PyMOL Python script that loads the backbone (N, CA, C, O; Angstrom):
from pymol import cmd

cmd.read_pdbstr("""\
ATOM      1  N   MET A   1     136.826  87.735  54.880  1.00  0.00           N
ATOM      2  CA  MET A   1     136.842  88.802  55.437  1.00  0.00           C
ATOM      3  C   MET A   1     135.611  88.426  56.707  1.00  0.00           C
ATOM      4  O   MET A   1     134.452  88.076  56.483  1.00  0.00           O
ATOM      5  N   GLN A   2     136.188  88.596  57.917  1.00  0.00           N
ATOM      6  CA  GLN A   2     135.540  88.313  58.989  1.00  0.00           C
ATOM      7  C   GLN A   2     134.602  89.206  59.340  1.00  0.00           C
ATOM      8  O   GLN A   2     134.668  90.429  59.222  1.00  0.00           O
ATOM      9  N   LYS A   3     133.657  88.507  59.810  1.00  0.00           N
ATOM     10  CA  LYS A   3     132.322  89.543  60.367  1.00  0.00           C
ATOM     11  C   LYS A   3     132.491  90.296  61.224  1.00  0.00           C
ATOM     12  O   LYS A   3     133.535  89.989  61.799  1.00  0.00           O
ATOM     13  N   SER A   4     131.995  91.223  61.697  1.00  0.00           N
ATOM     14  CA  SER A   4     132.128  92.261  62.732  1.00  0.00           C
ATOM     15  C   SER A   4     131.286  91.675  64.060  1.00  0.00           C
ATOM     16  O   SER A   4     130.331  90.910  63.925  1.00  0.00           O
ATOM     17  N   SER A   5     131.677  92.049  65.104  1.00  0.00           N
ATOM     18  CA  SER A   5     130.807  91.188  66.622  1.00  0.00           C
ATOM     19  C   SER A   5     130.059  92.512  67.048  1.00  0.00           C
ATOM     20  O   SER A   5     129.424  92.531  68.102  1.00  0.00           O
ATOM     21  N   ARG A   6     130.131  93.588  66.251  1.00  0.00           N
ATOM     22  CA  ARG A   6     129.302  94.486  66.582  1.00  0.00           C
ATOM     23  C   ARG A   6     128.025  94.597  66.287  1.00  0.00           C
ATOM     24  O   ARG A   6     127.452  95.652  66.017  1.00  0.00           O
ATOM     25  N   ASN A   7     127.536  93.496  66.329  1.00  0.00           N
ATOM     26  CA  ASN A   7     125.963  93.364  66.058  1.00  0.00           C
ATOM     27  C   ASN A   7     125.321  93.402  67.322  1.00  0.00           C
ATOM     28  O   ASN A   7     125.454  92.607  68.253  1.00  0.00           O
ATOM     29  N   LEU A   8     124.494  94.579  67.240  1.00  0.00           N
ATOM     30  CA  LEU A   8     123.636  94.991  67.943  1.00  0.00           C
ATOM     31  C   LEU A   8     122.283  93.986  68.552  1.00  0.00           C
ATOM     32  O   LEU A   8     121.600  94.181  69.557  1.00  0.00           O
ATOM     33  N   ASP A   9     122.217  93.123  67.773  1.00  0.00           N
ATOM     34  CA  ASP A   9     121.077  92.187  67.962  1.00  0.00           C
ATOM     35  C   ASP A   9     121.708  91.145  69.289  1.00  0.00           C
ATOM     36  O   ASP A   9     121.090  90.307  69.944  1.00  0.00           O
ATOM     37  N   ARG A  10     123.067  91.533  69.377  1.00  0.00           N
ATOM     38  CA  ARG A  10     123.655  90.412  70.280  1.00  0.00           C
ATOM     39  C   ARG A  10     123.901  91.098  71.651  1.00  0.00           C
ATOM     40  O   ARG A  10     124.413  90.428  72.548  1.00  0.00           O
ATOM     41  N   ILE A  11     123.582  92.333  71.854  1.00  0.00           N
ATOM     42  CA  ILE A  11     124.151  93.363  72.928  1.00  0.00           C
ATOM     43  C   ILE A  11     122.498  92.874  74.088  1.00  0.00           C
ATOM     44  O   ILE A  11     121.299  92.842  73.812  1.00  0.00           O
ATOM     45  N   GLY A  12     123.317  92.558  75.443  1.00  0.00           N
ATOM     46  CA  GLY A  12     122.512  92.243  76.236  1.00  0.00           C
ATOM     47  C   GLY A  12     122.936  93.587  77.672  1.00  0.00           C
ATOM     48  O   GLY A  12     124.060  93.944  78.023  1.00  0.00           O
ATOM     49  N   VAL A  13     121.978  93.919  78.060  1.00  0.00           N
ATOM     50  CA  VAL A  13     121.993  95.038  79.174  1.00  0.00           C
ATOM     51  C   VAL A  13     121.684  94.367  80.576  1.00  0.00           C
ATOM     52  O   VAL A  13     120.628  93.779  80.810  1.00  0.00           O
ATOM     53  N   THR A  14     122.603  94.500  81.379  1.00  0.00           N
ATOM     54  CA  THR A  14     122.327  93.863  82.588  1.00  0.00           C
ATOM     55  C   THR A  14     122.323  95.306  83.684  1.00  0.00           C
ATOM     56  O   THR A  14     122.927  96.368  83.532  1.00  0.00           O
ATOM     57  N   PHE A  15     121.361  94.855  84.860  1.00  0.00           N
ATOM     58  CA  PHE A  15     121.267  95.889  85.993  1.00  0.00           C
ATOM     59  C   PHE A  15     122.112  95.182  86.980  1.00  0.00           C
ATOM     60  O   PHE A  15     121.731  94.063  87.321  1.00  0.00           O
ATOM     61  N   ASP A  16     122.946  95.548  87.374  1.00  0.00           N
ATOM     62  CA  ASP A  16     123.780  95.348  88.369  1.00  0.00           C
ATOM     63  C   ASP A  16     123.890  96.470  89.684  1.00  0.00           C
ATOM     64  O   ASP A  16     124.771  96.472  90.544  1.00  0.00           O
ATOM     65  N   ASP A  17     122.728  97.415  89.572  1.00  0.00           N
ATOM     66  CA  ASP A  17     122.873  98.566  90.339  1.00  0.00           C
ATOM     67  C   ASP A  17     120.960  99.088  90.203  1.00  0.00           C
ATOM     68  O   ASP A  17     120.242  99.156  89.205  1.00  0.00           O
ATOM     69  N   PRO A  18     120.708  99.324  91.425  1.00  0.00           N
ATOM     70  CA  PRO A  18     118.977  99.527  91.182  1.00  0.00           C
ATOM     71  C   PRO A  18     119.064 100.796  90.657  1.00  0.00           C
ATOM     72  O   PRO A  18     117.915 101.237  90.676  1.00  0.00           O
ATOM     73  N   ARG A  19     119.892 101.707  90.148  1.00  0.00           N
ATOM     74  CA  ARG A  19     119.626 103.155  89.416  1.00  0.00           C
ATOM     75  C   ARG A  19     119.600 102.592  87.660  1.00  0.00           C
ATOM     76  O   ARG A  19     119.796 101.436  87.284  1.00  0.00           O
ATOM     77  N   ALA A  20     119.366 103.530  86.983  1.00  0.00           N
ATOM     78  CA  ALA A  20     119.584 103.521  85.606  1.00  0.00           C
ATOM     79  C   ALA A  20     120.784 102.892  85.203  1.00  0.00           C
ATOM     80  O   ALA A  20     121.788 102.960  85.913  1.00  0.00           O
ATOM     81  N   VAL A  21     120.769 102.214  83.999  1.00  0.00           N
ATOM     82  CA  VAL A  21     121.741 101.754  83.294  1.00  0.00           C
ATOM     83  C   VAL A  21     122.183 103.133  82.366  1.00  0.00           C
ATOM     84  O   VAL A  21     121.186 103.508  81.749  1.00  0.00           O
ATOM     85  N   ALA A  22     123.189 103.864  82.128  1.00  0.00           N
ATOM     86  CA  ALA A  22     123.873 104.735  81.274  1.00  0.00           C
ATOM     87  C   ALA A  22     123.739 104.490  79.915  1.00  0.00           C
ATOM     88  O   ALA A  22     124.439 103.612  79.411  1.00  0.00           O
ATOM     89  N   ASN A  23     122.875 105.188  79.170  1.00  0.00           N
ATOM     90  CA  ASN A  23     122.997 105.051  77.749  1.00  0.00           C
ATOM     91  C   ASN A  23     122.116 103.740  77.199  1.00  0.00           C
ATOM     92  O   ASN A  23     122.295 103.573  75.993  1.00  0.00           O
ATOM     93  N   ALA A  24     121.396 102.975  77.680  1.00  0.00           N
ATOM     94  CA  ALA A  24     120.536 101.887  77.748  1.00  0.00           C
ATOM     95  C   ALA A  24     119.380 102.206  76.835  1.00  0.00           C
ATOM     96  O   ALA A  24     118.886 101.255  76.228  1.00  0.00           O
ATOM     97  N   GLY A  25     118.895 103.367  76.660  1.00  0.00           N
ATOM     98  CA  GLY A  25     117.487 103.540  75.982  1.00  0.00           C
ATOM     99  C   GLY A  25     117.915 103.899  74.355  1.00  0.00           C
ATOM    100  O   GLY A  25     117.101 104.182  73.476  1.00  0.00           O
ATOM    101  N   LEU A  26     119.174 103.827  74.213  1.00  0.00           N
ATOM    102  CA  LEU A  26     119.873 104.031  72.696  1.00  0.00           C
ATOM    103  C   LEU A  26     119.629 102.830  71.759  1.00  0.00           C
ATOM    104  O   LEU A  26     119.517 102.847  70.533  1.00  0.00           O
ATOM    105  N   ILE A  27     119.562 101.623  72.739  1.00  0.00           N
ATOM    106  CA  ILE A  27     119.724 100.271  71.914  1.00  0.00           C
ATOM    107  C   ILE A  27     118.589 100.202  70.728  1.00  0.00           C
ATOM    108  O   ILE A  27     118.780  99.890  69.553  1.00  0.00           O
ATOM    109  N   LEU A  28     117.294 100.596  71.391  1.00  0.00           N
ATOM    110  CA  LEU A  28     116.341 100.466  69.757  1.00  0.00           C
ATOM    111  C   LEU A  28     116.592 101.424  68.987  1.00  0.00           C
ATOM    112  O   LEU A  28     116.622 100.975  67.841  1.00  0.00           O
ATOM    113  N   PRO A  29     116.780 102.456  68.998  1.00  0.00           N
ATOM    114  CA  PRO A  29     117.459 103.573  67.828  1.00  0.00           C
ATOM    115  C   PRO A  29     118.230 102.979  67.152  1.00  0.00           C
ATOM    116  O   PRO A  29     117.985 102.658  65.990  1.00  0.00           O
ATOM    117  N   ALA A  30     119.493 102.680  67.865  1.00  0.00           N
ATOM    118  CA  ALA A  30     120.744 102.172  67.455  1.00  0.00           C
ATOM    119  C   ALA A  30     120.823 100.982  66.353  1.00  0.00           C
ATOM    120  O   ALA A  30     121.566 100.868  65.378  1.00  0.00           O
ATOM    121  N   THR A  31     119.694 100.050  66.898  1.00  0.00           N
ATOM    122  CA  THR A  31     119.302  99.130  66.482  1.00  0.00           C
ATOM    123  C   THR A  31     118.691  99.179  65.049  1.00  0.00           C
ATOM    124  O   THR A  31     119.217  98.682  64.053  1.00  0.00           O
ATOM    125  N   LEU A  32     117.606  99.791  65.083  1.00  0.00           N
ATOM    126  CA  LEU A  32     117.132 100.602  63.916  1.00  0.00           C
ATOM    127  C   LEU A  32     117.641 101.010  62.516  1.00  0.00           C
ATOM    128  O   LEU A  32     117.235 100.731  61.388  1.00  0.00           O
ATOM    129  N   ALA A  33     118.814 101.872  63.032  1.00  0.00           N
ATOM    130  CA  ALA A  33     119.756 102.600  62.426  1.00  0.00           C
ATOM    131  C   ALA A  33     120.723 101.554  61.548  1.00  0.00           C
ATOM    132  O   ALA A  33     121.300 101.766  60.482  1.00  0.00           O
ATOM    133  N   GLN A  34     120.698 100.461  62.299  1.00  0.00           N
ATOM    134  CA  GLN A  34     121.805  99.305  61.978  1.00  0.00           C
ATOM    135  C   GLN A  34     121.338  98.479  60.765  1.00  0.00           C
ATOM    136  O   GLN A  34     121.945  98.033  59.791  1.00  0.00           O
ATOM    137  N   LYS A  35     119.977  98.424  61.180  1.00  0.00           N
ATOM    138  CA  LYS A  35     118.961  97.470  60.279  1.00  0.00           C
ATOM    139  C   LYS A  35     118.824  98.335  58.946  1.00  0.00           C
ATOM    140  O   LYS A  35     119.273  97.851  57.906  1.00  0.00           O
ATOM    141  N   LEU A  36     118.177  99.694  58.930  1.00  0.00           N
ATOM    142  CA  LEU A  36     118.503 100.548  57.935  1.00  0.00           C
ATOM    143  C   LEU A  36     119.516 101.052  56.987  1.00  0.00           C
ATOM    144  O   LEU A  36     119.428 101.560  55.869  1.00  0.00           O
ATOM    145  N   GLY A  37     120.477 100.770  57.744  1.00  0.00           N
ATOM    146  CA  GLY A  37     121.874 101.032  56.882  1.00  0.00           C
ATOM    147  C   GLY A  37     122.081 102.208  56.606  1.00  0.00           C
ATOM    148  O   GLY A  37     122.527 102.639  55.542  1.00  0.00           O
ATOM    149  N   ILE A  38     121.676 102.987  57.832  1.00  0.00           N
ATOM    150  CA  ILE A  38     121.813 104.843  57.708  1.00  0.00           C
ATOM    151  C   ILE A  38     123.384 105.216  57.540  1.00  0.00           C
ATOM    152  O   ILE A  38     123.932 106.024  56.790  1.00  0.00           O
ATOM    153  N   LYS A  39     123.979 104.195  58.661  1.00  0.00           N
ATOM    154  CA  LYS A  39     125.367 104.767  58.594  1.00  0.00           C
ATOM    155  C   LYS A  39     126.222 104.305  57.042  1.00  0.00           C
ATOM    156  O   LYS A  39     126.919 105.131  56.453  1.00  0.00           O
ATOM    157  N   SER A  40     126.045 102.992  56.571  1.00  0.00           N
ATOM    158  CA  SER A  40     126.324 102.709  55.540  1.00  0.00           C
ATOM    159  C   SER A  40     125.786 103.822  54.065  1.00  0.00           C
ATOM    160  O   SER A  40     126.555 104.241  53.200  1.00  0.00           O
ATOM    161  N   LEU A  41     124.625 104.032  54.127  1.00  0.00           N
ATOM    162  CA  LEU A  41     124.385 105.270  52.877  1.00  0.00           C
ATOM    163  C   LEU A  41     125.055 106.402  53.433  1.00  0.00           C
ATOM    164  O   LEU A  41     125.715 106.884  52.513  1.00  0.00           O
ATOM    165  N   ALA A  42     125.243 107.164  54.624  1.00  0.00           N
ATOM    166  CA  ALA A  42     125.902 108.140  54.761  1.00  0.00           C
ATOM    167  C   ALA A  42     127.094 107.968  54.075  1.00  0.00           C
ATOM    168  O   ALA A  42     127.265 108.548  53.002  1.00  0.00           O
ATOM    169  N   ASN A  43     127.965 107.226  54.567  1.00  0.00           N
ATOM    170  CA  ASN A  43     129.236 106.801  53.898  1.00  0.00           C
ATOM    171  C   ASN A  43     129.084 106.670  52.392  1.00  0.00           C
ATOM    172  O   ASN A  43     130.223 106.730  51.928  1.00  0.00           O
ATOM    173  N   SER A  44     128.437 106.559  51.683  1.00  0.00           N
ATOM    174  CA  SER A  44     128.167 106.479  50.591  1.00  0.00           C
ATOM    175  C   SER A  44     127.889 107.486  49.798  1.00  0.00           C
ATOM    176  O   SER A  44     128.405 107.519  48.681  1.00  0.00           O
ATOM    177  N   ILE A  45     127.041 108.474  50.216  1.00  0.00           N
ATOM    178  CA  ILE A  45     126.535 109.568  49.827  1.00  0.00           C
ATOM    179  C   ILE A  45     127.195 110.913  50.172  1.00  0.00           C
ATOM    180  O   ILE A  45     127.292 111.845  49.374  1.00  0.00           O
ATOM    181  N   VAL A  46     127.661 110.921  51.502  1.00  0.00           N
ATOM    182  CA  VAL A  46     128.131 112.167  51.827  1.00  0.00           C
ATOM    183  C   VAL A  46     129.691 112.035  51.295  1.00  0.00           C
ATOM    184  O   VAL A  46     130.383 111.019  51.227  1.00  0.00           O
ATOM    185  N   ASP A  47     130.039 113.499  50.915  1.00  0.00           N
ATOM    186  CA  ASP A  47     131.602 113.683  50.722  1.00  0.00           C
ATOM    187  C   ASP A  47     132.291 114.962  50.837  1.00  0.00           C
ATOM    188  O   ASP A  47     132.219 116.061  50.289  1.00  0.00           O
ATOM    189  N   LEU A  48     133.067 114.350  51.857  1.00  0.00           N
ATOM    190  CA  LEU A  48     133.275 115.967  52.448  1.00  0.00           C
ATOM    191  C   LEU A  48     135.005 116.348  52.075  1.00  0.00           C
ATOM    192  O   LEU A  48     135.823 117.043  52.677  1.00  0.00           O
ATOM    193  N   LYS A  49     135.085 115.623  50.935  1.00  0.00           N
ATOM    194  CA  LYS A  49     136.538 116.057  50.036  1.00  0.00           C
ATOM    195  C   LYS A  49     137.701 115.813  51.037  1.00  0.00           C
ATOM    196  O   LYS A  49     137.693 114.815  51.759  1.00  0.00           O
ATOM    197  N   ASP A  50     138.564 116.605  51.071  1.00  0.00           N
ATOM    198  CA  ASP A  50     139.834 116.577  52.126  1.00  0.00           C
ATOM    199  C   ASP A  50     139.583 117.595  53.370  1.00  0.00           C
ATOM    200  O   ASP A  50     140.492 118.166  53.972  1.00  0.00           O
ATOM    201  N   ARG A  51     138.176 117.726  53.657  1.00  0.00           N
ATOM    202  CA  ARG A  51     138.244 118.422  55.008  1.00  0.00           C
ATOM    203  C   ARG A  51     138.362 117.699  56.194  1.00  0.00           C
ATOM    204  O   ARG A  51     137.874 116.573  56.284  1.00  0.00           O
ATOM    205  N   PRO A  52     139.006 118.272  57.184  1.00  0.00           N
ATOM    206  CA  PRO A  52     139.147 117.595  58.242  1.00  0.00           C
ATOM    207  C   PRO A  52     137.926 116.419  58.953  1.00  0.00           C
ATOM    208  O   PRO A  52     136.737 116.737  58.934  1.00  0.00           O
ATOM    209  N   GLY A  53     138.197 115.595  59.323  1.00  0.00           N
ATOM    210  CA  GLY A  53     137.257 114.594  59.337  1.00  0.00           C
ATOM    211  C   GLY A  53     136.231 113.908  58.405  1.00  0.00           C
ATOM    212  O   GLY A  53     135.045 113.609  58.543  1.00  0.00           O
ATOM    213  N   TYR A  54     137.099 113.774  57.439  1.00  0.00           N
ATOM    214  CA  TYR A  54     136.389 113.172  55.971  1.00  0.00           C
ATOM    215  C   TYR A  54     136.047 111.461  56.297  1.00  0.00           C
ATOM    216  O   TYR A  54     135.033 110.794  56.094  1.00  0.00           O
ATOM    217  N   PHE A  55     136.873 111.246  56.664  1.00  0.00           N
ATOM    218  CA  PHE A  55     136.968 109.491  56.777  1.00  0.00           C
ATOM    219  C   PHE A  55     135.807 109.093  57.542  1.00  0.00           C
ATOM    220  O   PHE A  55     135.724 109.445  58.719  1.00  0.00           O
ATOM    221  N   ARG A  56     134.630 108.187  56.837  1.00  0.00           N
ATOM    222  CA  ARG A  56     133.549 107.866  57.314  1.00  0.00           C
ATOM    223  C   ARG A  56     132.618 108.771  58.143  1.00  0.00           C
ATOM    224  O   ARG A  56     132.601 108.594  59.361  1.00  0.00           O
ATOM    225  N   PRO A  57     131.863 109.701  57.607  1.00  0.00           N
ATOM    226  CA  PRO A  57     130.918 110.384  57.757  1.00  0.00           C
ATOM    227  C   PRO A  57     129.714 109.742  58.451  1.00  0.00           C
ATOM    228  O   PRO A  57     128.954 110.365  59.192  1.00  0.00           O
ATOM    229  N   GLY A  58     129.628 108.718  58.211  1.00  0.00           N
ATOM    230  CA  GLY A  58     128.341 107.865  58.757  1.00  0.00           C
ATOM    231  C   GLY A  58     128.804 107.747  60.531  1.00  0.00           C
ATOM    232  O   GLY A  58     128.093 108.108  61.469  1.00  0.00           O
ATOM    233  N   ASN A  59     129.719 107.345  60.591  1.00  0.00           N
ATOM    234  CA  ASN A  59     129.738 107.449  61.906  1.00  0.00           C
ATOM    235  C   ASN A  59     130.022 108.883  62.851  1.00  0.00           C
ATOM    236  O   ASN A  59     129.853 108.971  64.067  1.00  0.00           O
ATOM    237  N   LYS A  60     130.372 109.678  62.170  1.00  0.00           N
ATOM    238  CA  LYS A  60     130.126 111.325  62.886  1.00  0.00           C
ATOM    239  C   LYS A  60     128.585 111.617  62.701  1.00  0.00           C
ATOM    240  O   LYS A  60     128.026 112.387  63.483  1.00  0.00           O
ATOM    241  N   ILE A  61     127.876 110.992  61.647  1.00  0.00           N
ATOM    242  CA  ILE A  61     126.233 111.550  61.977  1.00  0.00           C
ATOM    243  C   ILE A  61     125.831 110.459  62.600  1.00  0.00           C
ATOM    244  O   ILE A  61     124.929 111.002  63.238  1.00  0.00           O
ATOM    245  N   MET A  62     125.768 109.132  62.990  1.00  0.00           N
ATOM    246  CA  MET A  62     125.192 108.544  63.908  1.00  0.00           C
ATOM    247  C   MET A  62     125.796 108.950  65.550  1.00  0.00           C
ATOM    248  O   MET A  62     125.112 108.882  66.572  1.00  0.00           O
ATOM    249  N   THR A  63     127.090 109.330  65.483  1.00  0.00           N
ATOM    250  CA  THR A  63     127.314 110.089  66.877  1.00  0.00           C
ATOM    251  C   THR A  63     126.439 111.303  66.979  1.00  0.00           C
ATOM    252  O   THR A  63     125.889 111.469  68.068  1.00  0.00           O
ATOM    253  N   LEU A  64     126.248 112.058  66.162  1.00  0.00           N
ATOM    254  CA  LEU A  64     124.975 112.950  66.649  1.00  0.00           C
ATOM    255  C   LEU A  64     124.051 112.707  66.776  1.00  0.00           C
ATOM    256  O   LEU A  64     123.398 113.346  67.601  1.00  0.00           O
ATOM    257  N   VAL A  65     123.395 111.558  65.980  1.00  0.00           N
ATOM    258  CA  VAL A  65     121.765 111.218  66.154  1.00  0.00           C
ATOM    259  C   VAL A  65     121.673 111.041  67.348  1.00  0.00           C
ATOM    260  O   VAL A  65     120.763 111.530  68.018  1.00  0.00           O
ATOM    261  N   HIS A  66     122.812 110.142  67.928  1.00  0.00           N
ATOM    262  CA  HIS A  66     122.397 109.512  69.370  1.00  0.00           C
ATOM    263  C   HIS A  66     122.658 110.423  70.325  1.00  0.00           C
ATOM    264  O   HIS A  66     122.082 110.285  71.404  1.00  0.00           O
ATOM    265  N   SER A  67     123.515 111.466  70.144  1.00  0.00           N
ATOM    266  CA  SER A  67     123.625 112.420  71.082  1.00  0.00           C
ATOM    267  C   SER A  67     122.352 113.036  71.106  1.00  0.00           C
ATOM    268  O   SER A  67     121.693 113.057  72.146  1.00  0.00           O
ATOM    269  N   MET A  68     122.018 113.451  70.235  1.00  0.00           N
ATOM    270  CA  MET A  68     120.551 114.146  70.176  1.00  0.00           C
ATOM    271  C   MET A  68     119.423 113.561  70.757  1.00  0.00           C
ATOM    272  O   MET A  68     118.608 114.182  71.440  1.00  0.00           O
ATOM    273  N   LEU A  69     119.364 112.276  70.471  1.00  0.00           N
ATOM    274  CA  LEU A  69     118.255 111.379  71.171  1.00  0.00           C
ATOM    275  C   LEU A  69     118.328 111.178  72.454  1.00  0.00           C
ATOM    276  O   LEU A  69     117.309 111.062  73.136  1.00  0.00           O
ATOM    277  N   ALA A  70     119.446 111.116  72.914  1.00  0.00           N
ATOM    278  CA  ALA A  70     119.722 111.364  74.170  1.00  0.00           C
ATOM    279  C   ALA A  70     120.078 112.382  75.286  1.00  0.00           C
ATOM    280  O   ALA A  70     120.682 112.287  76.354  1.00  0.00           O
ATOM    281  N   GLY A  71     119.391 113.520  74.537  1.00  0.00           N
ATOM    282  CA  GLY A  71     118.908 114.702  74.836  1.00  0.00           C
ATOM    283  C   GLY A  71     120.332 115.761  74.869  1.00  0.00           C
ATOM    284  O   GLY A  71     120.250 116.718  75.638  1.00  0.00           O
ATOM    285  N   GLY A  72     121.490 115.620  74.136  1.00  0.00           N
ATOM    286  CA  GLY A  72     122.619 116.545  74.035  1.00  0.00           C
ATOM    287  C   GLY A  72     122.011 117.896  73.562  1.00  0.00           C
ATOM    288  O   GLY A  72     121.025 117.877  72.824  1.00  0.00           O
ATOM    289  N   SER A  73     122.521 118.962  73.929  1.00  0.00           N
ATOM    290  CA  SER A  73     122.033 119.961  73.424  1.00  0.00           C
ATOM    291  C   SER A  73     122.953 120.553  72.442  1.00  0.00           C
ATOM    292  O   SER A  73     122.579 121.142  71.428  1.00  0.00           O
ATOM    293  N   TYR A  74     124.448 120.326  72.869  1.00  0.00           N
ATOM    294  CA  TYR A  74     125.677 121.033  72.077  1.00  0.00           C
ATOM    295  C   TYR A  74     126.599 119.958  71.670  1.00  0.00           C
ATOM    296  O   TYR A  74     126.572 118.832  72.168  1.00  0.00           O
ATOM    297  N   ILE A  75     127.516 120.386  70.638  1.00  0.00           N
ATOM    298  CA  ILE A  75     128.346 119.504  70.259  1.00  0.00           C
ATOM    299  C   ILE A  75     128.955 118.727  71.133  1.00  0.00           C
ATOM    300  O   ILE A  75     129.083 117.527  70.890  1.00  0.00           O
ATOM    301  N   ASP A  76     129.446 119.308  72.338  1.00  0.00           N
ATOM    302  CA  ASP A  76     130.530 118.793  73.299  1.00  0.00           C
ATOM    303  C   ASP A  76     129.724 117.554  73.934  1.00  0.00           C
ATOM    304  O   ASP A  76     130.414 116.787  74.605  1.00  0.00           O
ATOM    305  N   ASP A  77     128.495 117.287  73.825  1.00  0.00           N
ATOM    306  CA  ASP A  77     127.272 116.429  74.332  1.00  0.00           C
ATOM    307  C   ASP A  77     127.691 115.152  73.755  1.00  0.00           C
ATOM    308  O   ASP A  77     127.483 114.154  74.445  1.00  0.00           O
ATOM    309  N   ALA A  78     128.258 115.002  72.583  1.00  0.00           N
ATOM    310  CA  ALA A  78     128.590 114.123  71.483  1.00  0.00           C
ATOM    311  C   ALA A  78     129.719 112.980  71.969  1.00  0.00           C
ATOM    312  O   ALA A  78     129.886 111.806  71.638  1.00  0.00           O
ATOM    313  N   ASP A  79     130.339 113.767  72.803  1.00  0.00           N
ATOM    314  CA  ASP A  79     131.725 113.223  73.274  1.00  0.00           C
ATOM    315  C   ASP A  79     131.856 111.576  74.023  1.00  0.00           C
ATOM    316  O   ASP A  79     132.741 110.726  73.927  1.00  0.00           O
ATOM    317  N   VAL A  80     130.645 111.593  74.727  1.00  0.00           N
ATOM    318  CA  VAL A  80     129.805 110.286  75.296  1.00  0.00           C
ATOM    319  C   VAL A  80     130.310 109.097  74.176  1.00  0.00           C
ATOM    320  O   VAL A  80     131.015 108.097  74.300  1.00  0.00           O
ATOM    321  N   PHE A  81     129.585 109.717  73.007  1.00  0.00           N
ATOM    322  CA  PHE A  81     129.002 108.381  72.305  1.00  0.00           C
ATOM    323  C   PHE A  81     130.216 108.428  70.852  1.00  0.00           C
ATOM    324  O   PHE A  81     129.977 107.842  69.796  1.00  0.00           O
ATOM    325  N   ALA A  82     131.395 109.181  71.085  1.00  0.00           N
ATOM    326  CA  ALA A  82     132.359 108.767  70.147  1.00  0.00           C
ATOM    327  C   ALA A  82     133.010 107.639  69.982  1.00  0.00           C
ATOM    328  O   ALA A  82     133.577 107.326  68.935  1.00  0.00           O
ATOM    329  N   ILE A  83     132.967 106.911  71.082  1.00  0.00           N
ATOM    330  CA  ILE A  83     133.777 105.314  71.153  1.00  0.00           C
ATOM    331  C   ILE A  83     132.810 104.476  70.608  1.00  0.00           C
ATOM    332  O   ILE A  83     131.584 104.510  70.718  1.00  0.00           O
ATOM    333  N   GLY A  84     133.578 103.685  69.978  1.00  0.00           N
ATOM    334  CA  GLY A  84     132.706 102.396  69.387  1.00  0.00           C
ATOM    335  C   GLY A  84     132.055 102.520  68.223  1.00  0.00           C
ATOM    336  O   GLY A  84     131.507 101.517  67.765  1.00  0.00           O
ATOM    337  N   PHE A  85     132.004 103.452  67.695  1.00  0.00           N
ATOM    338  CA  PHE A  85     131.530 103.714  66.120  1.00  0.00           C
ATOM    339  C   PHE A  85     132.200 103.254  65.174  1.00  0.00           C
ATOM    340  O   PHE A  85     132.630 104.164  64.465  1.00  0.00           O
ATOM    341  N   ASP A  86     132.532 102.086  64.782  1.00  0.00           N
ATOM    342  CA  ASP A  86     133.612 102.037  63.333  1.00  0.00           C
ATOM    343  C   ASP A  86     133.038 101.205  62.646  1.00  0.00           C
ATOM    344  O   ASP A  86     133.491 100.893  61.545  1.00  0.00           O
TER     345      ASP A  86
END
""", "prot")
cmd.dss("prot")
cmd.show_as("cartoon", "prot")
cmd.util.cbc("prot")
cmd.orient("prot")
């Protein structure tokens, strides 16, 4: 089995603009969540049966957590984080 290349320890942030980098402040909580295994724990504990979105609930939980940490107030605010959590 090939190891995933999505290791957060290998992510670098580059500033090519004098303004802020979008979502760069989430690297610390994302790294902590990865080290604690929160996504895997949620996948093993949460059982949504056959409801819509039942597959990999840990991805959905982490998307919502990151949205809240970034200041999201509504479920629609989580759309920006829905890409890349697999």
